[in-house]
N, C-alpha and C positions, 0 to 999 in steps of 0.2 A: 904519305900525308892522309891518302884512304885509311892507314890503318890507325892514326891518329883520331882522325873523325869519327872511325867506327867505334874505337874505344872509348871516345868522349861521348858517344851517342848511346851505347851502351852502359856506361857509367852514369849518365843524365837519368836514364831509365830505371837503372837500379835504383838511383838515388831517390828518386820519385817515387819508385815502389817503398822504399824504407819510409819517406815521409809520412806516405799514404799510410802505411801500417802504423806508423806511431802516431799519427794523428787520428786513426778510427776511434779507437778506446777512449781517449778524452773525448771526441764529439760526440761518440754514442753515450758515454757517462752524463755531458751536458744534454743531450737531448733527452736521456732518460728524467735528469733532474727539469728539467723546463714541462715535461708531461707530468711529473708529480705534483709541481707547479700549479698547471692548469688544473688538474685534477681536485686539487685544494681550493684554487679559485670558484672552481663549478659548485666546489662543497659549500662554501660562502653564500654564493646567490642563491643556491638553494634553502641554505640555513635564514637567509633574509627573507625570502618567500614565504616559506613555513610562518614566519614570524609575522607576518604582514598579513597572511590570510586566517591564521590562530586571530588574530584582533579583528580583522575586519568581520569575521563571523560571531564575534562574543558580540561587536559594537551593532550588529544587526538584530542579534536577540535581542540585546537591552534596547533598541530601536522600538522593537516590536514590543516589549513588557512595559515601557514607561507609560507612565500617563499621559494622556493628550494635554492634561492642565498643566504640565511643566514647561515653563517658560522656555520661549526657544531658543534664548542664549543659553540657558544652563544647560539643555537638552544637545546643541550642539558643544558645549565645552567638555561635556560628560562624556559624549560619544567621542571626543577627539584622544582621549585618553586612553593609553594602552599598557596599563599598569594597575595591576589587580590593587595592592595597597592605596593607591591615588583612587580608586574608583569608590572604593569602600567607604571612603572620606565625604564622599558629598552625600547630604540628607535623603537625596533621592534612593540613595542604595536601598533603605530600608523598605521601598515601598515595589522593591521587585522581590518575585516570588522566590522561597528555596532553590528550586532547582536552578533558577538564574544565577541566585550566587554562589551555589555550587559549583556551576559553569565558570564564573568568574574566578573562583577560588583555583580552582584547576586550571586555567588559563593563566593565571600568573604563576603555578607551578612550573607547566612545561614551558613558559616565557623565560624562567630563570635558566631552567636547561638548557634550551637554544640558547641562550646566551653565552655562557660556558661552554658549550660546543663553538659559539662563533668567536669566542676569545682563544680557545685551545686553535680551531685553525688558523687563525690571524697571526696567533705565535708562530704557527709552524710555517706559514706564508713568509712571513719576517724572515726566519732564519733562513730559509729557502734562498731570500732575494739578496741577503748579504752573501753567501756562499755564491749565488750567481754573479752577482756584482763584480764579487774577489778575482774570479774564474773568466769573466769577459774581458777584463783588462788583458789578461794573459792570451785572450783568443783575438783582442784586437789587434796584437801586436806581431801575432804569428800567422793569422788567418784573415785580415781587415776585409776580404769581400764576405765572408760568412757572417759578419755582425749586422748588419740590416736583416738577414734572415731570421737569425736568431731573436732580435728583438721583434719582430713580427709574428715570432711562432710564441714568443710571450703577451702580447698583443692580443690574441683570437680571443674572441668572444666564445664564451660556453654554449653549447649547443640546447636547445631546448628540450627537458628531460619529460618524460613520461608523466611524471609524478607530479609535475607542475600544469597543472590541469583547471586551474579557476574554480575549482570544487571548494565547497565551504568546508569548514575543518572539519576533523573526525571526532573531535571534542563535542561537536552539539549531538552527535549520535551514538556516543555511547550509554 
């Protein structure tokens, strides 16, 4: 009887070791994908912040450059716009000096590039989410206890990066 229990115990330890070894590469791959996804999400946050900073800086410059005679409602509407071609459609645009107009045009170009990078990053996140969703179905059946931890990792907020420092956008200083 003792021999049977020893063999059973040794067999269980061996089986757990085999399961653990087989589990490790799959879980490591999932962890790597989650880390990659998190980097992409943080990149999107950074791109959104950069876009906001760009237009906040441009709008602050325009607010300073606009004549005081412009009606408050028109000023408010103009400063709410974050799109160079739309800004150029306002009649008061012609009252701005040439360096400010140049900055607005350059901001429009940079905004387009940021929007393209945001779309590309979002596409990558969506592809990764599709892959993770399909693999998590497998994980939930194999290792249900791990699923909440994995979901928590996927929802971790991005750390505030050094380059997100509330400074005016560099386009104003070129």
